[in-house]
C-alpha positions as CSV (number, residue, x, y, z in Angstrom):
1,M,2.2,4.9,0.0
2,A,0.4,7.1,-2.4
3,A,2.5,10.2,-1.6
4,A,5.7,8.5,-2.7
5,A,4.5,8.2,-6.3
6,A,3.8,11.9,-6.8
7,H,6.5,13.6,-4.8
8,D,10.3,13.8,-4.5
9,L,10.5,14.1,-0.7
10,I,8.1,13.1,2.1
11,V,8.5,15.2,5.4
12,T,6.4,14.3,8.4
13,S,6.1,16.1,11.8
14,G,5.2,13.7,14.6
15,G,5.1,9.9,14.8
16,V,8.8,9.1,14.8
17,S,9.5,9.1,18.5
18,V,9.1,6.3,21.0
19,G,5.6,6.8,22.3
20,E,2.7,4.3,21.9
21,E,1.0,6.4,19.3
22,D,4.1,7.1,17.1
23,H,3.3,4.9,14.1
24,V,5.1,6.7,11.3
25,R,8.5,5.1,12.0
26,A,7.0,1.6,12.1
27,A,5.1,2.2,8.8
28,V,8.2,3.4,7.0
29,E,10.3,0.5,8.4
30,A,7.7,-2.0,7.1
31,S,7.4,-0.3,3.7
32,S,11.0,0.3,2.5
33,G,13.2,0.9,5.5
34,L,15.0,3.6,7.5
35,T,18.5,4.7,6.9
36,F,18.8,5.9,10.4
37,W,16.6,6.8,13.4
38,R,17.5,8.9,16.5
39,L,20.6,11.1,16.5
40,A,22.8,11.7,19.5
41,I,21.9,15.4,19.6
42,K,19.5,17.4,21.8
43,P,17.0,18.8,21.0
44,G,16.2,16.8,17.9
45,R,17.0,13.3,18.9
46,P,14.1,11.3,17.4
47,V,14.6,12.2,13.7
48,A,14.3,9.6,11.0
49,L,15.7,9.4,7.4
50,G,14.8,6.7,4.9
51,Q,12.9,5.9,1.8
52,V,9.3,5.1,1.0
53,D,8.9,3.3,-2.3
54,G,12.1,5.0,-3.6
55,T,11.1,8.5,-2.4
56,A,13.3,10.1,0.2
57,F,11.6,10.3,3.7
58,F,12.5,12.8,6.5
59,G,10.6,12.3,9.8
60,L,10.6,15.0,12.4
61,P,9.4,14.6,16.0
62,G,6.1,16.1,17.0
63,N,7.5,18.4,19.7
64,P,8.0,21.9,18.0
65,V,11.1,22.6,20.0
66,T,12.8,19.4,18.9
67,A,11.6,19.7,15.3
């Protein structure tokens, strides 16, 4: 991903939950991998942490209350 080459951290809002249109988590898993996905806390359960081409990745859910 192009953003990884120019930044120290990638933060996304949306796309890491379990819906049919949540593609960010799958893309990161295919690229470099996730360290973890989904925490046992509410709100905020569908959060993701990983790396994209060596750059730290933090994915927040799209719901503003959970993010």
